[in-house]
Steps between C-alpha positions, in 0.01 A plus 500: 500500500423818688127474425294288744494147360220246486483213747623268224812709437566536873481125556739456208749718681460295816618188323807675363608693809600231749624641827804371686436206730524711814203710399153406615284362221302822462335522158667777297180676409384858501238612747676413827415685819709792620804355675458159333638542148706209364863532396586407142809414305633707215373331183701273277212401276498376141852573378798644688774261387487486120794560266349628174659482156331749268537398138382624162437179308585647159844603626609190694550189286376387158382142538299480177591705193182384326291745706727803453261666255189408695349339190464842335756478220844649439417871479620654830231771477239224507655229716693731727806271485836660428795379711708800391267758659452559872133599458395176328465134593849351529401131519489390864212276608360281777676188374829687524418608852417144597826374349699735725301447816793350689698817429221699660473264797877522551459862610293381794181602321175387658259684267521581129315818405413525130427822316149488344485202269150528354446550128596854400441726207819408318582849369375850572621715213434819699758402762825521314385265344549245776383149586317344794795284610464642852144375543319821595285529183256218564226403255421150628501437875431127455810381315876529503653723234592275204848652491556353846334163445168348596283455806642148526852645505397709798350198673825308444706788638286525812507125555879494463545794735274340760692172474818694579345677797439835328185701445395688187349850513314669217530869419142609434322814377159635596548864399509478121517289187681546170429812293204384293235768557524814292300820519280646232680830570843340432749265664678563830335824594580726793329432831160659569417534870174391661438859600532627144284221352328276757384147430142462382267205528350344189199726556718812513514572875834608648644291782820443695625143464660510848151512649446147365846346548485194724121471461297242314335747262651722236322722245459368147730680256484579130819537294340779298411726793663389826865601448700810407628307198293259295676161516518297178647166395658406172267247332783246498549535876142508629541154654874503557503488878434194713286455711232652280380755757826690443374600154224718652640853458279635781713305748790744448554854624535653151646834618828517308861456604617540857777732615537278812390766749180577686168379370633388165739252661187296579299565184748562217644261243868406541637611162177389338454172690129451558431598863239274660203650685595324825230686692242297304404175679497316165872569468565400861315172456663434164852546634434285807369219277801521266756461773310233692534285188879517503507396865257212451627362169874561522587516868654849485635581848453877507466823306706813455249764398602766248408872528316455830502868592312589182193295599234621744491385863160330477634263233776372728267475799293254297772329294756421771285322761303295246807383307681411822201311639465310172868406496476371855202286402712360215758386754737792448548589867803719425351674199645850492431819304706815483440811295711747309453841662774708338544753781752549778265648762405245765189690605375442145634153417377356830136590439468211254575245772300676771192674362489305172528153656781374275777283642808688389663746262842516342729700726594791275608707802753226586645510149574869533642461852722207401637683198570810707691293756689245291550679170499869585674467838251724677473528877438176686265697724257530209442124523400544863239755394385275218444189712334703778215561255425129459211525746290672233435144375403349838135410535297206628574264211825615335826682556826601336655154530284389206627761254714383207819707488703566185797697367394566142257374240389497138360853518751705701826318419747264664700530821812430291420801284436713808834421667684580176311824446524610863875429519660609170865416475489234771660160449307189410589364845329797667193469278469131588549576870225764497271268305566224755444741791158591361409131482626443854274776628208353307549141615578575864228759569122447520301407193515249215801567272448513123782433252441653159624246248851581377600696809675185620716522184594865551268639233502880481347700214483880466144543627157348557229347286645344181857581612458270801351199319805317370491131411678238708550305178738642238367831370507655154377843617768767436389708799558201728828385347683812616392464867783451751404219739619507863732236638579334169662542160194344335270696270143462385626332184510172691272304731532619860386211719824504698462347845854607597435870445589680826153656531324169428709340774440790741123492452488124532709526815264755654201278422675203661591708807144616558368148448740371766413791733126574447507789746693695236192483278197529726636584843404829659721779369623752758703807410830511693752749362552747216801715417451863414626500143637198317589217735327229701131422508409221744181322600412176671269215398338287769264207455234520773501123548875434505577830678854513361622837375692554178691826450531621140745780425554653154765755404445724196824696537816425302705431813453264794270632773420393855196546721393410852158348433233466771355148536258306719801315644589485864845633577787285367280275281681367193404514132629283216550618141270338246570732203768737377858574591608551861579322824325166546381598848415831666403574858250764603604761753351533846248742350388241241667683211678295237797674338514396136747595228364481145722499190427762232190450285400177669293339774552273799252297704549371854274258686460505878607176666243551776131570474356833601467503879149419615291782641373458856210738461343695217631857479286804548336634184338837437355678198596840369218725386385374157547759227406536132761312300728719288411460135177304552211686662288185515739328741592559863853440625491303825828447688575292808786553743626172648704509821761239414767403248435134422301330226134609515191500281241774541142459381289812448123508537242763403142566603296736282228706665486272802464184290682166543876484501655392170865409436686759295827310466804363684849649486809299599769768495554840655374763452169319552233666290217455253325731256133423552275545197199706606403613152166320534413681825321835513729795573463613859419151632671391821740204480658328802828307484673246724824304465587154631867408534608136480849414627711202396374277781129551440432772757268783399408846617249754372531872467249753615250625245584797279225685317523688173269656245484410134652806332328714243597419140781696341393703198771615259484705181705339220444762231570774416862510618585736784615837364407420142333733255136441405261640243178403328358172628704362790492131594491479880558143615504361855557161664388368838683264736344256576327476165135390512244471222253693717717815520352828374745790458422866441755732341510861620689799362586849617660794323759691700369545855136466399242250620510129415254409224392146411567424133377142488480154660604153390422152628685286243798328659794466520568858379264787575504760225332828423565716193500868599457756220688818596433676170198704618706638791742678262783476755811714463830318466644372831170537688516250791252212472448231765317168491405260776324165505233423760400141576133532579377342825314171513558126490847378592635852441340606827511876542702538178829682446655789309827505305779751531444780245676476166637840394536587132498821294322633196736449209401788274508473118642180346873494433579467131865410550733348756876535547757245610829648622797260492844559650825326410798647689730459201249658262534196272146500364613392154502683170306553292198487739335227295800275570523591867314425821125515445162387627317184408135582582157339497149553639196720442650825631747565218382644170452216246709675238791495744458133586489422127857634476635309800658156470762312699762595243365856480419649844351849534798740484587791727384845397804675646749528785460783750787717622516310829562171317152345512369350175134575432249271330172668400204257472173603330198359689143408419383403851685624807292276730669187361857395585797564273684166501863516401848349487810719454754329274724524197359381165456120529689513830388259771804457722481663844666741568706549184220531244185504716414670827400289801151500648321281245177634355447840666215746477358832617157661496506840325187631673698480823851568372541622143875525564728229638877467548725196445864451596740257335514170691216596736164318462312775687247713312537845663202734498709798612841592367769318703845632581776354283 
């Protein structure tokens, strides 16, 4: 954690961070004197050596057909059971999972991760209809879904797994429940922001919930007056949820559906799912109590936490430490939690393990990097850049080695589907090789690898969500039966528990390799070599105790490639092959470089026969000037330069405003750096840093002190869009980094080159919004208008800050029509126009009478073809401030590019661009006429 810890937490770290025998027995505590700061080891706490198997119980094995309908009868729209439909229960259960547990263990699995298995709302008619087979529509948090079995079935599964040396992890949800709450104004309404309609207490006073998050008190609420929508329950469902507190409608946000961006990503309902008011301490306490029960009564070994990024920080700061402490007191010393933060930006994903005090998050950035390397054949150098960012996760009690890594999942799709889609026309052998290469990268690099069930059988599928949730038992779903599996002639029409499948054998082999050579799982990872373009990426893994280096080299090109790889070796040291194809023994050159040849689309691993040479004296260490971290204004980047090339660990310390030294974190690979979280320190405050280097023989040396200043927050305007047209009432929205509940932001406007005028202030986080009415100004079209956001001084904001100006223009009178121009070089638009290429459209911008005429088999036709060959489509509008959403296609055509244009669902905003241009085969929406 980057925040100063309590004495209890510090002493807990002492017990875990044992120094090498050569070090003096100096307690590893903060607050040491200048020149007397203890060295520390890079952490390997909780879990750094698990092999996860992620399984959806309904789609794995059917051990008991009697529970297929969940006791709800034979009607699929009531029971949710229909084995011929991919969106319904297919019949798998916990007994089936238990019956195939040796198959799972045979992959080298050490931990089974179950999708949510609590009782779900069986069917939500609004969603397809679809069923709760996936587990994310919970109504009862105290019992297993009857379609999957009973609580005793879960207990039996856990006991069996434990007897076989495996753990069981639960996928849990704190963000939402099933869609049970409706609104008096209608179901599934659009989101209403806190700035448009603030929350009100039961007595009618407005308040910002963020001012109370993480505190013991919270205002009393009234369903009739506190929310923008009045929440209501169907009489038959007033007591549906368990525990009973979940039936209190004031414990939900009640603001309508999210669009997954900005404020509403925290407060909005996911497609109607009831979004819990996690800022309320009653919800925090309720969720903690629910999940303590599953630890105490069933011996669950850890949690994967769904939708973590959609829950406020204060919730995690309370939930994580208390659950972990409780698990430890129940004897679960390796209890481990990791959250789903669906984002690929490390500056964002890392904040949940640093500022928010959680142990780990799923490594979504790794998934993207691994796919780019193994499936898309992108530059090996991009992996070097990717791994160099691992230090975002380094703090005093966690680091990147704890992150679960994965290649695909039940939401985004499978790695098998990715390699097929990324390499059309390739052979099955190439697809299997790329799939295997992705797994080699995952197993041999830092983190805890996750196998998504079925990937070991070459499952593919055309996409994510339901298309990536095939059954391992014989399927009756037509959409699954036409999948082409990798590495086999089998189909989904048969059971696929084949232990001789080439991918099953490869994954099991990688698990066995890393078990035999633990350094390949939790040894320090040091970047060594990267080709520019497709080719070799190499790194080393070194266990700090054994001090024996392993060199891992992967080749993502389609031909053999060689590289001279730097190592810790002394000249002429030998290495033996422990994995892959190549010479059994290699010898390093006089410069310590190991020349390795790697076959195409594969990996090799070599182990040094000698240990890393012992250091005679600790190297010199110095600090660069700390700077604001790119992409996270609440963190300072602190980098150490170490004058040597052996195995070292560097511990960073910080002292705020002359206070005691506290450990920031320890890095065990170059470049040595941390990203210190100073978001809880007042802007402008002085912070001092020191670094202590520990060599491989226990010698230490300290750097000189470097001083820095906590930077001012970064204020950014999100809306309106730069260069856009505005009229009437303009929503001006700003965000602040770092975000704090105490922020107060003023919005200022100027016309042309005039003076800045304040138009309003806002203190409701996380978005700061003012509605500016331009109507009285009677601005001529294209008059320049600028907005800026000013963070007012005070509190942790210090002297405050001002955003860059956002430049827009007065839009003039509303547009009553828009035009789409479409160009096909051959002029083959189709005749008559009604049978040719046309627009499928939707949204609030287009005139309703037009939308009433549009259907998939009857797109909006062209109005003519100009002399220069462009077809024109005239679109009557009712609101030019809303987007025109469209697809260009032939009637009923959905095949790209022959009957539908690429680019998916596209759109344009008529107030900004009433005319756009499209070109055959090009997904770009042009706002000026392109050359053709």
